[in-house]
TIPAFI-725217 format. One record per residue (C-alpha): x, y, z; residue in three letters. Coordinates in steps of 0.2 Angstrom, whole numbers, plus 5000, padded with zeros to 4 digits. Last residue first. Layout:
TIPAFI-725217
XYZala/...
***
This chain:
TIPAFI-725217
528054175486unk/528754285471unk/528054445479unk/528854405496unk/530554365487unk/530454525477unk/530054625493unk/531654555501unk/532654595485unk/532054775486unk/532554805504unk/534254715501unk/534454845487unk/533954985498unk/535154935511unk/536554925498unk/536155105492unk/535955175510unk/537755095514unk/538555185498unk/537655345502unk/538255355519unk/540055305513unk/539955435500unk/539455575513unk/537755655515unk/537755845515unk/536155865505unk/536855755490unk/537555905480unk/538555975494unk/539455815497unk/540055785515unk/541655695518unk/541755525524unk/542355435509unk/543655575506unk/544455565523unk/544755385522unk/545255385504unk/546555525508unk/547355415522unk/547555275509unk/548255405496unk/549455465507unk/550155295511unk/550255265492unk/551255425489unk/552455365503unk/552655195496unk/552955285479unk/554155415485unk/555755315490unk/555755155479unk/555155265464unk/556255405466unk/557755285469unk/557255205453unk/557255375444unk/559055395451unk/559655235444unk/558755255427unk/559655425425unk/558755525412unk/557655595426unk/559155685434unk/558855735451unk/559855835463unk/560255975452unk/559156105463unk/557856125449unk/557655935448unk/557555915467unk/556256065467unk/555255975453unk/555155815463unk/554555905479unk/553356005469unk/552555855461unk/552555755477unk/551555895485unk/550355915471unk/549955735472unk/549155735489unk/547855855495unk/547655975479unk/547955845466unk/546855705475unk/545455845477unk/545455885458unk/545655705454unk/544055675464unk/543155805455unk/543655725438unk/543055555445unk/541255625448unk/541055725431unk/541855595420unk/541655715405unk/543355795407unk/543955615406unk/543655605388unk/542555455383unk/542455265385unk/540955165391unk/541054985396unk/539754875401unk/538454975391unk/537154825391unk/537254765373unk/539054705372unk/539054555383unk/539454545402unk/540854425403unk/541754445386unk/541254635385unk/541854675402unk/543554575400unk/543854645383unk/543554825390unk/544754795405unk/546054725395unk/545954865382unk/545955015395unk/547755065398unk/547955145381unk/546755285385unk/544955335384unk/544655385402unk/543255265408unk/541455225413unk/541455055419unk/540054925422unk/540654805436unk/542154705440unk/543454795450unk/545154825441unk/546754865450unk/547654715442unk/546854765425unk/547654935425unk/549354845428unk/548954725414unk/548554875402unk/550254945405unk/550355115413unk/551955105423unk/552755145439unk/551155115450unk/550155215464unk/548455155469unk/546855235473unk/545355105475unk/543455095480unk/543255285481unk/541455315486unk/540555445474unk/538955355479unk/538255305463unk/539655315451unk/540855225463unk/542555285461unk/544055205454unk/545855255454unk/547555215445unk/548955335448unk/550455325437unk/552255375441unk/553455375427unk/554355535433unk/553955655419unk/552355575416unk/551455605432unk/549955515426unk/548155525429unk/547355365425unk/545455345425unk/544055235431unk/542255275434unk/541255125442unk/539455105438unk/538054995445unk/539354955460unk/538155055472unk/536355095464unk/535355155449unk/536555285441unk/535955445435unk/536955555423unk/537755725423unk/538755805410unk/540155925416unk/540256115420unk/541956165428unk/542056275443unk/543356365451unk/543956405469unk/545856465470unk/545556635480unk/544456535493unk/545856405495unk/547256535500unk/545956615513unk/545756455520unk/547556415521unk/548056585529unk/546756545543unk/547356365547unk/547556335565unk/546256455573unk/545056465558unk/545056275556unk/544556265574unk/543056375571unk/542556285556unk/542656115566unk/541556185579unk/540356255567unk/540156095559unk/539855995574unk/541055855578unk/540855675576unk/542455575580unk/542755405576unk/544455435568unk/543655415551unk/542355545556unk/543855665559unk/544555625543unk/542955665534unk/542755835543unk/544455885538unk/544055835520unk/542455945521unk/543356095528unk/544756095516unk/546355985514unk/547856085507unk/549156055521unk/548755855520unk/549755765533unk/550155915544unk/548355975540unk/547755825549unk/548955845564unk/548356025566unk/546555965566unk/546955845580unk/547855975590unk/546556105587unk/545155975593unk/546155945609unk/546156135613unk/544356165608unk/543956025621unk/543355845617unk/541455815620unk/541255725603unk/539455715596unk/538555545596unk/537555605612unk/536755745602unk/536055625590unk/535155535605unk/534855355610unk/533955305627unk/533155165618unk/531355235622unk/531955415617unk/532755355601unk/531155265598unk/530255415600unk/531355515588unk/531155385575unk/529255395576unk/529455595575unk/530355575559unk/528855485551unk/529155305546unk/529655215530unk/531255155537unk/532355235524unk/531355405526unk/531455395544unk/533355365543unk/533555515531unk/532555635542unk/533655575557unk/535255635548unk/536455485543unk/537855475555unk/538255295550unk/538155245569unk/536355305569unk/535855175555unk/536755035566unk/535855105582unk/534155095573unk/534454915567unk/535054855585unk/533654935593unk/532354855581unk/530954965575unk/529254895576unk/527855025571unk/526555025584unk/524754975578unk/523455085570unk/521955135580unk/520255045583unk/519954915596unk/520154735593unk/522054725596unk/523754795590unk/524254925604unk/523755115602unk/525055255599unk/524855425605unk/526255545598unk/527855615606unk/528755745597unk/530655715601unk/531655875604unk/533055925592unk/531955935577unk/531256105582unk/532956175586unk/533656115570unk/532156195560unk/532356355569unk/534156355565unk/533856325546unk/532556465546unk/533856585554unk/535256545541unk/533956565528unk/533456735533unk/535256795536unk/535756725518unk/534356825511unk/534956975520unk/536756955514unk/536156935495unk/535057085497unk/536557185503unk/537757115490unk/537657265478unk/539157355483unk/540857285486unk/542157355499unk/541057355515unk/540057205510unk/541657095508unk/541757025526unk/539857015526unk/539756905510unk/541056785518unk/540256775535unk/538656735527unk/539356605516unk/540056505532unk/538456525541unk/537456465526unk/538656315525unk/538656275543unk/536856275544unk/536656165528unk/537856035536unk/536856025552unk/535256015542unk/535855875532unk/534555875519unk/533455725515unk/533955625499unk/533055645483unk/533355495473unk/532855375488unk/
***
């Protein structure tokens, strides 16, 4: 399960998006012809693979009996439906169950299920209205976060449809985000499964005494909590704490968590790992997206109030008013962000979402526990 099957729908969207980008600059920049041709070939191959996998391949199976031939593989309808409801690629479902992709397609045909049937049939106009609503809440959200919000609403939309809608309702925003793309190289590490490692860190809007406490699962990147508070005391951090092995930002908020982990889990199993937050590769990417989608908006609003002479941060009464008005709104935006983040595709995981990786990790753990029980018997 370390190497996840690729989400072809997402890969098709990605190659198409990059192809458009390179073709648009090919007239102004030389030396990109070979790259464009390579992308065209890759896009064609991905489309061919999608077309090949869209039709179930029926193979002959023999019933269990005295004759030759291997038996039918039993896949329960409810189990298959639950896996499809997570929007996992069929290749990933097949790998998890331990059967061929064609067997999964055959069972889907028998149970009258299809991947195509899970996609929304809403019109382009309805999709534009929905995406406009999402963008009004989070103006800086990109393709993947918007797609995540659609999934949270129970809507599965093809990447190409979502992308086209974004170009219709947010063309200026797309161009703006393209000019701000950056990359930070961070250390990578391997995590055994969900809740094996929780990354926690505390980015602070120091000027206004607003602190954001957050934790992300190191295996799946699923956000487990994201909470706003008005202080960075250890007991506040501890109140948001989730018991597990933690990799943390090295700050004054951490002692209670460290003491708890060492007291309950011992000192020899890396229960608490401290370090600079720049090396918390997964949580740092989360904070980047939190800043772009949520906290930058509040930062700009509060700075504007200061510049206009409407806010004096030395006035405790005014600062209390800021906390009273903005912290609940900030928390509501965090809750909305979490829903979108946990359902957005991860480029490094073949287009799977944190929620899908979380579910797969837990299902894998249950599978291993069952095998151990059988072995012990």
